TORNULUM-181962 format. One record per residue (C-alpha): x, y, z; residue number from 1. Coordinates in steps of 0.02 Angstrom, whole numbers, plus 50000, padded with zeros to 5 digits. Last residue first. Layout:
xx: X yy: Y zz: Z i: NUM;
...
This chain:
xx: 54393 yy: 54280 zz: 56464 i: 479;
xx: 54521 yy: 54390 zz: 56382 i: 478;
xx: 54521 yy: 54340 zz: 56199 i: 477;
xx: 54333 yy: 54326 zz: 56178 i: 476;
xx: 54311 yy: 54493 zz: 56266 i: 475;
xx: 54418 yy: 54585 zz: 56143 i: 474;
xx: 54326 yy: 54519 zz: 55990 i: 473;
xx: 54155 yy: 54526 zz: 56070 i: 472;
xx: 54177 yy: 54708 zz: 56123 i: 471;
xx: 54258 yy: 54755 zz: 55957 i: 470;
xx: 54087 yy: 54761 zz: 55875 i: 469;
xx: 54055 yy: 54920 zz: 55975 i: 468;
xx: 54038 yy: 55046 zz: 55833 i: 467;
xx: 53882 yy: 55112 zz: 55918 i: 466;
xx: 53807 yy: 55247 zz: 55805 i: 465;
xx: 53885 yy: 55172 zz: 55649 i: 464;
xx: 53775 yy: 55019 zz: 55666 i: 463;
xx: 53881 yy: 54861 zz: 55662 i: 462;
xx: 53886 yy: 54765 zz: 55497 i: 461;
xx: 54050 yy: 54839 zz: 55437 i: 460;
xx: 54132 yy: 54814 zz: 55607 i: 459;
xx: 54078 yy: 54632 zz: 55611 i: 458;
xx: 54146 yy: 54608 zz: 55435 i: 457;
xx: 54314 yy: 54678 zz: 55489 i: 456;
xx: 54322 yy: 54560 zz: 55638 i: 455;
xx: 54272 yy: 54407 zz: 55537 i: 454;
xx: 54391 yy: 54449 zz: 55396 i: 453;
xx: 54533 yy: 54459 zz: 55523 i: 452;
xx: 54475 yy: 54296 zz: 55601 i: 451;
xx: 54496 yy: 54209 zz: 55433 i: 450;
xx: 54668 yy: 54286 zz: 55409 i: 449;
xx: 54726 yy: 54226 zz: 55580 i: 448;
xx: 54657 yy: 54051 zz: 55550 i: 447;
xx: 54743 yy: 54044 zz: 55380 i: 446;
xx: 54907 yy: 54088 zz: 55465 i: 445;
xx: 54874 yy: 53963 zz: 55603 i: 444;
xx: 54834 yy: 53816 zz: 55490 i: 443;
xx: 54980 yy: 53848 zz: 55373 i: 442;
xx: 55099 yy: 53871 zz: 55520 i: 441;
xx: 55046 yy: 53707 zz: 55600 i: 440;
xx: 55043 yy: 53603 zz: 55441 i: 439;
xx: 55215 yy: 53664 zz: 55391 i: 438;
xx: 55282 yy: 53767 zz: 55248 i: 437;
xx: 55342 yy: 53924 zz: 55336 i: 436;
xx: 55247 yy: 54085 zz: 55292 i: 435;
xx: 55210 yy: 54199 zz: 55146 i: 434;
xx: 55058 yy: 54309 zz: 55131 i: 433;
xx: 54956 yy: 54405 zz: 55005 i: 432;
xx: 54799 yy: 54495 zz: 55062 i: 431;
xx: 54678 yy: 54583 zz: 54947 i: 430;
xx: 54547 yy: 54716 zz: 54982 i: 429;
xx: 54431 yy: 54771 zz: 54842 i: 428;
xx: 54437 yy: 54786 zz: 54651 i: 427;
xx: 54493 yy: 54968 zz: 54645 i: 426;
xx: 54636 yy: 54917 zz: 54758 i: 425;
xx: 54673 yy: 54910 zz: 54944 i: 424;
xx: 54824 yy: 54800 zz: 54974 i: 423;
xx: 54871 yy: 54697 zz: 55127 i: 422;
xx: 55043 yy: 54617 zz: 55113 i: 421;
xx: 55066 yy: 54498 zz: 55260 i: 420;
xx: 55237 yy: 54422 zz: 55296 i: 419;
xx: 55274 yy: 54279 zz: 55415 i: 418;
xx: 55455 yy: 54231 zz: 55447 i: 417;
xx: 55503 yy: 54090 zz: 55566 i: 416;
xx: 55603 yy: 53960 zz: 55472 i: 415;
xx: 55644 yy: 54050 zz: 55311 i: 414;
xx: 55665 yy: 53998 zz: 55129 i: 413;
xx: 55590 yy: 54110 zz: 54994 i: 412;
xx: 55526 yy: 54088 zz: 54818 i: 411;
xx: 55544 yy: 54242 zz: 54711 i: 410;
xx: 55424 yy: 54389 zz: 54721 i: 409;
xx: 55299 yy: 54451 zz: 54593 i: 408;
xx: 55181 yy: 54598 zz: 54569 i: 407;
xx: 55032 yy: 54558 zz: 54460 i: 406;
xx: 54955 yy: 54634 zz: 54306 i: 405;
xx: 54827 yy: 54535 zz: 54207 i: 404;
xx: 54809 yy: 54680 zz: 54084 i: 403;
xx: 54621 yy: 54678 zz: 54108 i: 402;
xx: 54643 yy: 54676 zz: 54297 i: 401;
xx: 54773 yy: 54813 zz: 54296 i: 400;
xx: 54670 yy: 54932 zz: 54188 i: 399;
xx: 54584 yy: 55031 zz: 54328 i: 398;
xx: 54755 yy: 55063 zz: 54404 i: 397;
xx: 54804 yy: 55169 zz: 54253 i: 396;
xx: 54913 yy: 55282 zz: 54362 i: 395;
xx: 54914 yy: 55243 zz: 54549 i: 394;
xx: 54763 yy: 55309 zz: 54642 i: 393;
xx: 54685 yy: 55148 zz: 54702 i: 392;
xx: 54845 yy: 55070 zz: 54767 i: 391;
xx: 54818 yy: 55094 zz: 54954 i: 390;
xx: 54961 yy: 55000 zz: 55037 i: 389;
xx: 54968 yy: 54902 zz: 55200 i: 388;
xx: 55121 yy: 54799 zz: 55245 i: 387;
xx: 55128 yy: 54684 zz: 55397 i: 386;
xx: 55292 yy: 54600 zz: 55445 i: 385;
xx: 55327 yy: 54462 zz: 55570 i: 384;
xx: 55507 yy: 54399 zz: 55578 i: 383;
xx: 55612 yy: 54554 zz: 55545 i: 382;
xx: 55801 yy: 54529 zz: 55540 i: 381;
xx: 55925 yy: 54515 zz: 55684 i: 380;
xx: 56109 yy: 54560 zz: 55659 i: 379;
xx: 56116 yy: 54681 zz: 55805 i: 378;
xx: 56270 yy: 54774 zz: 55866 i: 377;
xx: 56155 yy: 54917 zz: 55921 i: 376;
xx: 56251 yy: 55043 zz: 55814 i: 375;
xx: 56251 yy: 54914 zz: 55674 i: 374;
xx: 56063 yy: 54896 zz: 55689 i: 373;
xx: 56040 yy: 55085 zz: 55678 i: 372;
xx: 56141 yy: 55087 zz: 55516 i: 371;
xx: 56031 yy: 54949 zz: 55444 i: 370;
xx: 55876 yy: 55040 zz: 55507 i: 369;
xx: 55904 yy: 55191 zz: 55395 i: 368;
xx: 55801 yy: 55329 zz: 55479 i: 367;
xx: 55651 yy: 55387 zz: 55378 i: 366;
xx: 55540 yy: 55250 zz: 55450 i: 365;
xx: 55587 yy: 55306 zz: 55626 i: 364;
xx: 55484 yy: 55466 zz: 55620 i: 363;
xx: 55319 yy: 55376 zz: 55653 i: 362;
xx: 55371 yy: 55285 zz: 55812 i: 361;
xx: 55217 yy: 55327 zz: 55916 i: 360;
xx: 55111 yy: 55367 zz: 55763 i: 359;
xx: 55053 yy: 55192 zz: 55718 i: 358;
xx: 55032 yy: 55139 zz: 55899 i: 357;
xx: 54927 yy: 55293 zz: 55939 i: 356;
xx: 54823 yy: 55260 zz: 55783 i: 355;
xx: 54795 yy: 55081 zz: 55838 i: 354;
xx: 54738 yy: 55137 zz: 56010 i: 353;
xx: 54613 yy: 55255 zz: 55928 i: 352;
xx: 54557 yy: 55111 zz: 55817 i: 351;
xx: 54524 yy: 55005 zz: 55971 i: 350;
xx: 54423 yy: 55143 zz: 56056 i: 349;
xx: 54311 yy: 55166 zz: 55903 i: 348;
xx: 54300 yy: 54977 zz: 55886 i: 347;
xx: 54228 yy: 54970 zz: 56061 i: 346;
xx: 54287 yy: 54896 zz: 56226 i: 345;
xx: 54466 yy: 54960 zz: 56235 i: 344;
xx: 54537 yy: 54931 zz: 56410 i: 343;
xx: 54718 yy: 54907 zz: 56358 i: 342;
xx: 54719 yy: 54886 zz: 56168 i: 341;
xx: 54906 yy: 54912 zz: 56161 i: 340;
xx: 54965 yy: 54926 zz: 55981 i: 339;
xx: 55153 yy: 54911 zz: 55953 i: 338;
xx: 55225 yy: 54943 zz: 55781 i: 337;
xx: 55408 yy: 54967 zz: 55742 i: 336;
xx: 55427 yy: 55054 zz: 55574 i: 335;
xx: 55532 yy: 55002 zz: 55426 i: 334;
xx: 55602 yy: 55107 zz: 55286 i: 333;
xx: 55575 yy: 55089 zz: 55100 i: 332;
xx: 55624 yy: 55186 zz: 54946 i: 331;
xx: 55716 yy: 55046 zz: 54856 i: 330;
xx: 55724 yy: 55118 zz: 54680 i: 329;
xx: 55623 yy: 55164 zz: 54526 i: 328;
xx: 55560 yy: 55344 zz: 54530 i: 327;
xx: 55374 yy: 55376 zz: 54516 i: 326;
xx: 55353 yy: 55474 zz: 54679 i: 325;
xx: 55538 yy: 55517 zz: 54703 i: 324;
xx: 55527 yy: 55687 zz: 54617 i: 323;
xx: 55377 yy: 55731 zz: 54725 i: 322;
xx: 55479 yy: 55722 zz: 54885 i: 321;
xx: 55449 yy: 55607 zz: 55035 i: 320;
xx: 55464 yy: 55443 zz: 54942 i: 319;
xx: 55518 yy: 55351 zz: 55100 i: 318;
xx: 55389 yy: 55213 zz: 55091 i: 317;
xx: 55341 yy: 55123 zz: 55251 i: 316;
xx: 55368 yy: 54941 zz: 55297 i: 315;
xx: 55274 yy: 54888 zz: 55455 i: 314;
xx: 55350 yy: 54780 zz: 55592 i: 313;
xx: 55239 yy: 54689 zz: 55717 i: 312;
xx: 55176 yy: 54694 zz: 55895 i: 311;
xx: 54997 yy: 54674 zz: 55958 i: 310;
xx: 54965 yy: 54699 zz: 56144 i: 309;
xx: 54800 yy: 54638 zz: 56218 i: 308;
xx: 54859 yy: 54459 zz: 56229 i: 307;
xx: 54720 yy: 54331 zz: 56243 i: 306;
xx: 54798 yy: 54234 zz: 56101 i: 305;
xx: 54663 yy: 54213 zz: 55968 i: 304;
xx: 54543 yy: 54354 zz: 56012 i: 303;
xx: 54679 yy: 54476 zz: 56064 i: 302;
xx: 54779 yy: 54445 zz: 55905 i: 301;
xx: 54622 yy: 54464 zz: 55801 i: 300;
xx: 54585 yy: 54627 zz: 55891 i: 299;
xx: 54760 yy: 54691 zz: 55853 i: 298;
xx: 54737 yy: 54644 zz: 55670 i: 297;
xx: 54571 yy: 54737 zz: 55665 i: 296;
xx: 54650 yy: 54891 zz: 55744 i: 295;
xx: 54792 yy: 54885 zz: 55617 i: 294;
xx: 54669 yy: 54879 zz: 55472 i: 293;
xx: 54568 yy: 55021 zz: 55548 i: 292;
xx: 54723 yy: 55127 zz: 55575 i: 291;
xx: 54765 yy: 55103 zz: 55391 i: 290;
xx: 54586 yy: 55147 zz: 55345 i: 289;
xx: 54591 yy: 55318 zz: 55426 i: 288;
xx: 54536 yy: 55383 zz: 55596 i: 287;
xx: 54396 yy: 55486 zz: 55675 i: 286;
xx: 54281 yy: 55342 zz: 55720 i: 285;
xx: 54164 yy: 55392 zz: 55579 i: 284;
xx: 54315 yy: 55387 zz: 55464 i: 283;
xx: 54352 yy: 55207 zz: 55514 i: 282;
xx: 54169 yy: 55160 zz: 55492 i: 281;
xx: 54169 yy: 55240 zz: 55318 i: 280;
xx: 54327 yy: 55142 zz: 55275 i: 279;
xx: 54237 yy: 54982 zz: 55322 i: 278;
xx: 54090 yy: 55025 zz: 55208 i: 277;
xx: 54207 yy: 55071 zz: 55065 i: 276;
xx: 54299 yy: 54908 zz: 55088 i: 275;
xx: 54135 yy: 54812 zz: 55087 i: 274;
xx: 54080 yy: 54897 zz: 54925 i: 273;
xx: 54246 yy: 54861 zz: 54841 i: 272;
xx: 54232 yy: 54679 zz: 54890 i: 271;
xx: 54326 yy: 54610 zz: 55038 i: 270;
xx: 54453 yy: 54472 zz: 55072 i: 269;
xx: 54528 yy: 54433 zz: 54902 i: 268;
xx: 54657 yy: 54299 zz: 54936 i: 267;
xx: 54839 yy: 54264 zz: 54899 i: 266;
xx: 54931 yy: 54125 zz: 54988 i: 265;
xx: 55112 yy: 54075 zz: 54990 i: 264;
xx: 55217 yy: 53936 zz: 55064 i: 263;
xx: 55396 yy: 53957 zz: 55122 i: 262;
xx: 55532 yy: 53829 zz: 55094 i: 261;
xx: 55599 yy: 53796 zz: 55269 i: 260;
xx: 55582 yy: 53607 zz: 55259 i: 259;
xx: 55726 yy: 53581 zz: 55138 i: 258;
xx: 55843 yy: 53681 zz: 55249 i: 257;
xx: 55797 yy: 53570 zz: 55394 i: 256;
xx: 55664 yy: 53617 zz: 55520 i: 255;
xx: 55707 yy: 53647 zz: 55704 i: 254;
xx: 55649 yy: 53502 zz: 55810 i: 253;
xx: 55470 yy: 53487 zz: 55867 i: 252;
xx: 55435 yy: 53514 zz: 56052 i: 251;
xx: 55269 yy: 53601 zz: 56012 i: 250;
xx: 55220 yy: 53587 zz: 55830 i: 249;
xx: 55278 yy: 53725 zz: 55716 i: 248;
xx: 55227 yy: 53903 zz: 55674 i: 247;
xx: 55137 yy: 53943 zz: 55836 i: 246;
xx: 55027 yy: 54099 zz: 55841 i: 245;
xx: 55083 yy: 54279 zz: 55877 i: 244;
xx: 55199 yy: 54297 zz: 55728 i: 243;
xx: 55362 yy: 54351 zz: 55806 i: 242;
xx: 55417 yy: 54527 zz: 55853 i: 241;
xx: 55599 yy: 54569 zz: 55812 i: 240;
xx: 55734 yy: 54503 zz: 55927 i: 239;
xx: 55835 yy: 54596 zz: 56058 i: 238;
xx: 55767 yy: 54502 zz: 56206 i: 237;
xx: 55586 yy: 54514 zz: 56150 i: 236;
xx: 55536 yy: 54675 zz: 56238 i: 235;
xx: 55715 yy: 54737 zz: 56210 i: 234;
xx: 55673 yy: 54758 zz: 56026 i: 233;
xx: 55562 yy: 54910 zz: 56058 i: 232;
xx: 55681 yy: 54989 zz: 56183 i: 231;
xx: 55830 yy: 54971 zz: 56066 i: 230;
xx: 55729 yy: 55041 zz: 55921 i: 229;
xx: 55685 yy: 55194 zz: 56023 i: 228;
xx: 55865 yy: 55217 zz: 56083 i: 227;
xx: 55931 yy: 55210 zz: 55905 i: 226;
xx: 55802 yy: 55336 zz: 55844 i: 225;
xx: 55835 yy: 55453 zz: 55991 i: 224;
xx: 56021 yy: 55459 zz: 55949 i: 223;
xx: 56135 yy: 55394 zz: 56089 i: 222;
xx: 56224 yy: 55266 zz: 55980 i: 221;
xx: 56260 yy: 55397 zz: 55847 i: 220;
xx: 56175 yy: 55442 zz: 55684 i: 219;
xx: 56255 yy: 55565 zz: 55562 i: 218;
xx: 56319 yy: 55424 zz: 55451 i: 217;
xx: 56140 yy: 55369 zz: 55423 i: 216;
xx: 56087 yy: 55540 zz: 55359 i: 215;
xx: 56236 yy: 55548 zz: 55241 i: 214;
xx: 56191 yy: 55377 zz: 55174 i: 213;
xx: 56011 yy: 55430 zz: 55150 i: 212;
xx: 56070 yy: 55578 zz: 55047 i: 211;
xx: 56182 yy: 55466 zz: 54941 i: 210;
xx: 56042 yy: 55341 zz: 54918 i: 209;
xx: 55922 yy: 55478 zz: 54860 i: 208;
xx: 56048 yy: 55535 zz: 54729 i: 207;
xx: 56066 yy: 55355 zz: 54668 i: 206;
xx: 55876 yy: 55340 zz: 54668 i: 205;
xx: 55875 yy: 55474 zz: 54534 i: 204;
xx: 55730 yy: 55595 zz: 54521 i: 203;
xx: 55585 yy: 55575 zz: 54401 i: 202;
xx: 55507 yy: 55680 zz: 54264 i: 201;
xx: 55325 yy: 55636 zz: 54244 i: 200;
xx: 55253 yy: 55521 zz: 54112 i: 199;
xx: 55131 yy: 55592 zz: 53985 i: 198;
xx: 55170 yy: 55456 zz: 53859 i: 197;
xx: 55125 yy: 55559 zz: 53706 i: 196;
xx: 55079 yy: 55437 zz: 53569 i: 195;
xx: 55214 yy: 55418 zz: 53436 i: 194;
xx: 55149 yy: 55254 zz: 53363 i: 193;
xx: 55260 yy: 55114 zz: 53427 i: 192;
xx: 55387 yy: 55214 zz: 53528 i: 191;
xx: 55255 yy: 55310 zz: 53624 i: 190;
xx: 55144 yy: 55157 zz: 53642 i: 189;
xx: 55289 yy: 55060 zz: 53717 i: 188;
xx: 55329 yy: 55203 zz: 53836 i: 187;
xx: 55148 yy: 55211 zz: 53893 i: 186;
xx: 55136 yy: 55023 zz: 53921 i: 185;
xx: 55302 yy: 55016 zz: 54011 i: 184;
xx: 55257 yy: 55159 zz: 54127 i: 183;
xx: 55085 yy: 55096 zz: 54174 i: 182;
xx: 55145 yy: 54922 zz: 54218 i: 181;
xx: 55309 yy: 54985 zz: 54294 i: 180;
xx: 55219 yy: 55086 zz: 54427 i: 179;
xx: 55176 yy: 54921 zz: 54513 i: 178;
xx: 55352 yy: 54853 zz: 54532 i: 177;
xx: 55421 yy: 55025 zz: 54576 i: 176;
xx: 55289 yy: 55041 zz: 54714 i: 175;
xx: 55342 yy: 54871 zz: 54783 i: 174;
xx: 55528 yy: 54911 zz: 54786 i: 173;
xx: 55669 yy: 54911 zz: 54659 i: 172;
xx: 55856 yy: 54937 zz: 54640 i: 171;
xx: 55925 yy: 54844 zz: 54791 i: 170;
xx: 55780 yy: 54720 zz: 54780 i: 169;
xx: 55861 yy: 54638 zz: 54630 i: 168;
xx: 55753 yy: 54640 zz: 54477 i: 167;
xx: 55643 yy: 54519 zz: 54381 i: 166;
xx: 55537 yy: 54553 zz: 54229 i: 165;
xx: 55387 yy: 54477 zz: 54143 i: 164;
xx: 55303 yy: 54551 zz: 53990 i: 163;
xx: 55160 yy: 54462 zz: 53901 i: 162;
xx: 55095 yy: 54497 zz: 53727 i: 161;
xx: 54944 yy: 54573 zz: 53645 i: 160;
xx: 54873 yy: 54610 zz: 53474 i: 159;
xx: 54717 yy: 54505 zz: 53477 i: 158;
xx: 54651 yy: 54375 zz: 53357 i: 157;
xx: 54465 yy: 54342 zz: 53355 i: 156;
xx: 54411 yy: 54162 zz: 53392 i: 155;
xx: 54297 yy: 54096 zz: 53256 i: 154;
xx: 54445 yy: 54043 zz: 53149 i: 153;
xx: 54494 yy: 53918 zz: 53282 i: 152;
xx: 54681 yy: 53893 zz: 53288 i: 151;
xx: 54713 yy: 54038 zz: 53406 i: 150;
xx: 54879 yy: 54122 zz: 53375 i: 149;
xx: 55022 yy: 54071 zz: 53492 i: 148;
xx: 55054 yy: 54194 zz: 53632 i: 147;
xx: 55202 yy: 54314 zz: 53621 i: 146;
xx: 55302 yy: 54293 zz: 53780 i: 145;
xx: 55420 yy: 54433 zz: 53829 i: 144;
xx: 55562 yy: 54419 zz: 53954 i: 143;
xx: 55652 yy: 54546 zz: 54059 i: 142;
xx: 55811 yy: 54572 zz: 54158 i: 141;
xx: 55858 yy: 54695 zz: 54297 i: 140;
xx: 56010 yy: 54697 zz: 54412 i: 139;
xx: 56124 yy: 54693 zz: 54261 i: 138;
xx: 56252 yy: 54682 zz: 54340 i: 137;
xx: 56313 yy: 54563 zz: 54474 i: 136;
xx: 56326 yy: 54614 zz: 54658 i: 135;
xx: 56142 yy: 54620 zz: 54709 i: 134;
xx: 56105 yy: 54464 zz: 54605 i: 133;
xx: 55980 yy: 54416 zz: 54471 i: 132;
xx: 56050 yy: 54295 zz: 54341 i: 131;
xx: 56018 yy: 54119 zz: 54406 i: 130;
xx: 55854 yy: 54148 zz: 54500 i: 129;
xx: 55777 yy: 54242 zz: 54353 i: 128;
xx: 55832 yy: 54106 zz: 54232 i: 127;
xx: 55766 yy: 53960 zz: 54335 i: 126;
xx: 55592 yy: 54031 zz: 54366 i: 125;
xx: 55584 yy: 54100 zz: 54189 i: 124;
xx: 55630 yy: 53934 zz: 54111 i: 123;
xx: 55515 yy: 53828 zz: 54218 i: 122;
xx: 55369 yy: 53947 zz: 54189 i: 121;
xx: 55388 yy: 53956 zz: 53999 i: 120;
xx: 55409 yy: 53767 zz: 53990 i: 119;
xx: 55252 yy: 53742 zz: 54095 i: 118;
xx: 55149 yy: 53855 zz: 53982 i: 117;
xx: 55211 yy: 53766 zz: 53827 i: 116;
xx: 55350 yy: 53837 zz: 53720 i: 115;
xx: 55347 yy: 53900 zz: 53541 i: 114;
xx: 55501 yy: 53878 zz: 53434 i: 113;
xx: 55654 yy: 53981 zz: 53388 i: 112;
xx: 55683 yy: 54053 zz: 53562 i: 111;
xx: 55731 yy: 54235 zz: 53555 i: 110;
xx: 55883 yy: 54311 zz: 53640 i: 109;
xx: 55872 yy: 54500 zz: 53638 i: 108;
xx: 56013 yy: 54618 zz: 53686 i: 107;
xx: 55980 yy: 54792 zz: 53753 i: 106;
xx: 56115 yy: 54925 zz: 53742 i: 105;
xx: 56169 yy: 55042 zz: 53881 i: 104;
xx: 56304 yy: 55173 zz: 53853 i: 103;
xx: 56176 yy: 55303 zz: 53800 i: 102;
xx: 56102 yy: 55305 zz: 53976 i: 101;
xx: 56266 yy: 55354 zz: 54057 i: 100;
xx: 56356 yy: 55227 zz: 54163 i: 99;
xx: 56381 yy: 55209 zz: 54352 i: 98;
xx: 56502 yy: 55126 zz: 54473 i: 97;
xx: 56481 yy: 55124 zz: 54662 i: 96;
xx: 56611 yy: 55063 zz: 54785 i: 95;
xx: 56574 yy: 54954 zz: 54936 i: 94;
xx: 56704 yy: 54953 zz: 55074 i: 93;
xx: 56793 yy: 54793 zz: 55125 i: 92;
xx: 56958 yy: 54888 zz: 55135 i: 91;
xx: 57073 yy: 54776 zz: 55033 i: 90;
xx: 56950 yy: 54675 zz: 54929 i: 89;
xx: 56850 yy: 54830 zz: 54885 i: 88;
xx: 56672 yy: 54772 zz: 54861 i: 87;
xx: 56584 yy: 54815 zz: 54698 i: 86;
xx: 56423 yy: 54909 zz: 54670 i: 85;
xx: 56319 yy: 54937 zz: 54515 i: 84;
xx: 56231 yy: 55080 zz: 54428 i: 83;
xx: 56129 yy: 55100 zz: 54271 i: 82;
xx: 55966 yy: 55020 zz: 54329 i: 81;
xx: 55950 yy: 55140 zz: 54477 i: 80;
xx: 55974 yy: 55283 zz: 54352 i: 79;
xx: 55792 yy: 55269 zz: 54301 i: 78;
xx: 55731 yy: 55361 zz: 54145 i: 77;
xx: 55868 yy: 55287 zz: 54033 i: 76;
xx: 55822 yy: 55111 zz: 54089 i: 75;
xx: 55642 yy: 55138 zz: 54036 i: 74;
xx: 55695 yy: 55216 zz: 53870 i: 73;
xx: 55809 yy: 55068 zz: 53833 i: 72;
xx: 55670 yy: 54946 zz: 53875 i: 71;
xx: 55554 yy: 55038 zz: 53757 i: 70;
xx: 55687 yy: 55043 zz: 53620 i: 69;
xx: 55708 yy: 54855 zz: 53627 i: 68;
xx: 55520 yy: 54827 zz: 53631 i: 67;
xx: 55495 yy: 54937 zz: 53479 i: 66;
xx: 55634 yy: 54842 zz: 53392 i: 65;
xx: 55551 yy: 54674 zz: 53424 i: 64;
xx: 55374 yy: 54727 zz: 53380 i: 63;
xx: 55221 yy: 54656 zz: 53466 i: 62;
xx: 55058 yy: 54742 zz: 53421 i: 61;
xx: 54971 yy: 54816 zz: 53571 i: 60;
xx: 54882 yy: 54754 zz: 53726 i: 59;
xx: 55035 yy: 54744 zz: 53838 i: 58;
xx: 55010 yy: 54606 zz: 53966 i: 57;
xx: 55078 yy: 54598 zz: 54142 i: 56;
xx: 55210 yy: 54519 zz: 54253 i: 55;
xx: 55309 yy: 54610 zz: 54387 i: 54;
xx: 55469 yy: 54586 zz: 54484 i: 53;
xx: 55558 yy: 54541 zz: 54645 i: 52;
xx: 55717 yy: 54440 zz: 54662 i: 51;
xx: 55816 yy: 54321 zz: 54770 i: 50;
xx: 55938 yy: 54216 zz: 54668 i: 49;
xx: 56091 yy: 54294 zz: 54748 i: 48;
xx: 56049 yy: 54376 zz: 54915 i: 47;
xx: 56216 yy: 54384 zz: 55002 i: 46;
xx: 56208 yy: 54464 zz: 55173 i: 45;
xx: 56335 yy: 54597 zz: 55126 i: 44;
xx: 56238 yy: 54652 zz: 54973 i: 43;
xx: 56077 yy: 54681 zz: 55069 i: 42;
xx: 56171 yy: 54768 zz: 55211 i: 41;
xx: 56250 yy: 54888 zz: 55086 i: 40;
xx: 56084 yy: 54923 zz: 55002 i: 39;
xx: 56000 yy: 54958 zz: 55169 i: 38;
xx: 56146 yy: 55070 zz: 55219 i: 37;
xx: 56117 yy: 55170 zz: 55060 i: 36;
xx: 56257 yy: 55179 zz: 54933 i: 35;
xx: 56368 yy: 55333 zz: 54931 i: 34;
xx: 56389 yy: 55447 zz: 54782 i: 33;
xx: 56571 yy: 55450 zz: 54728 i: 32;
xx: 56537 yy: 55360 zz: 54563 i: 31;
xx: 56675 yy: 55261 zz: 54479 i: 30;
xx: 56651 yy: 55253 zz: 54292 i: 29;
xx: 56584 yy: 55111 zz: 54187 i: 28;
xx: 56597 yy: 55133 zz: 53998 i: 27;
xx: 56758 yy: 55031 zz: 53985 i: 26;
xx: 56665 yy: 54870 zz: 54023 i: 25;
xx: 56545 yy: 54890 zz: 53877 i: 24;
xx: 56366 yy: 54889 zz: 53940 i: 23;
xx: 56225 yy: 54764 zz: 53914 i: 22;
xx: 56040 yy: 54756 zz: 53961 i: 21;
xx: 55961 yy: 54582 zz: 53937 i: 20;
xx: 55796 yy: 54541 zz: 53853 i: 19;
xx: 55747 yy: 54357 zz: 53844 i: 18;
xx: 55621 yy: 54308 zz: 53711 i: 17;
xx: 55486 yy: 54177 zz: 53728 i: 16;
xx: 55372 yy: 54116 zz: 53590 i: 15;
xx: 55205 yy: 54052 zz: 53653 i: 14;
xx: 55113 yy: 53965 zz: 53792 i: 13;
xx: 55034 yy: 54081 zz: 53918 i: 12;
xx: 55077 yy: 54106 zz: 54102 i: 11;
xx: 54937 yy: 54083 zz: 54227 i: 10;
xx: 55023 yy: 54159 zz: 54381 i: 9;
xx: 55037 yy: 54061 zz: 54544 i: 8;
xx: 55208 yy: 53987 zz: 54504 i: 7;
xx: 55274 yy: 54164 zz: 54476 i: 6;
xx: 55256 yy: 54198 zz: 54661 i: 5;
xx: 55126 yy: 54318 zz: 54727 i: 4;
xx: 55082 yy: 54501 zz: 54757 i: 3;
xx: 54906 yy: 54534 zz: 54696 i: 2;
xx: 54837 yy: 54694 zz: 54622 i: 1;
């Protein structure tokens, strides 16, 4: 599973249809359940045109009414799609409004003629950016593309079509993006031919938000979580950790708005067999794969900068109850990460240091950072983020490649942000990244990733009895 921009996906030519949820204005009712602090901060910052989504194929016969009912069933399952927020002009507070599932209809807008691949891309890129907003409902829109039939009689025709959707981050996270592939396909099959979908009951993200709101309101400036974040950020004068290598030429002026368009890369780093071998080395050292990934990143940092301390921010899911496991919503907290290699001279020692760093602030992911930031009077946002997710056990994961499934994000503009999404899948280890569009940042991000593969490969090739491949990595950075 890759996480990229729509521009990197091979969209088909064909007939495009927009699918847009609709609700009569009188159906909305004020909802007393509070919005999460993360949601509130997201709305307050203004994120119009920023979206996340998913694209995949459904390998079944395309039927307009079946698609309409499938979308309706998906929205009915997830209350996150049936709620909106509005700012009170007098008090500045955000108010929630919600509708029942049966109040939602789904409108289709079909193009009369077939479009080329580039026309499909240009339309979706523009449409998603224009309509998705944290403060304008619907927060979720879809498109289908039915490919043109093959002209050659020798080419067998297939019943398949493409689904692409975009959603505001306030109602969706990475797990929601990926779960959607399995869920949509099963719901479509259920409506089309009555097949049992076998999907679990899910809780409401609106309920989760209200609980998280209550948790945030209980925090005070002297709470341990606030003090921990304050100590962590103080190391860089109140700012979040930066990517450890330069992102622009020394003495260069700050980039203009046009220059801050971020570039993207997606690369398969390891095969399934290599990942299994690396995981075995992590287990032999008494830790898990996540600790191994973090140890390798810390070793890369040491090798390239000479600094034995690696600092970053790691997103962590907050789906702590079974009812949230397959629920659509923004179930994400952030964790400060500081790995101090100190005198580590073997991979086994480095991975132990990584595990200590990963557990030092473990409880903070459940605490709403946006509330903590307000208590610290901070408006800073993360600059260097590393996400690691093991996706092998998500439903129907073995079919993602055949269905051409991919998680999507909109284009981004930022001067100093570097994000790594490292995913373990049934096909191996993938990294997706975004970073500033400059020669310096592009070179250094690719350099970092290349060294990461080098470190991991060295660990894989080292005899399990010694696990000392880290010696060269640490030593090279500290000579």
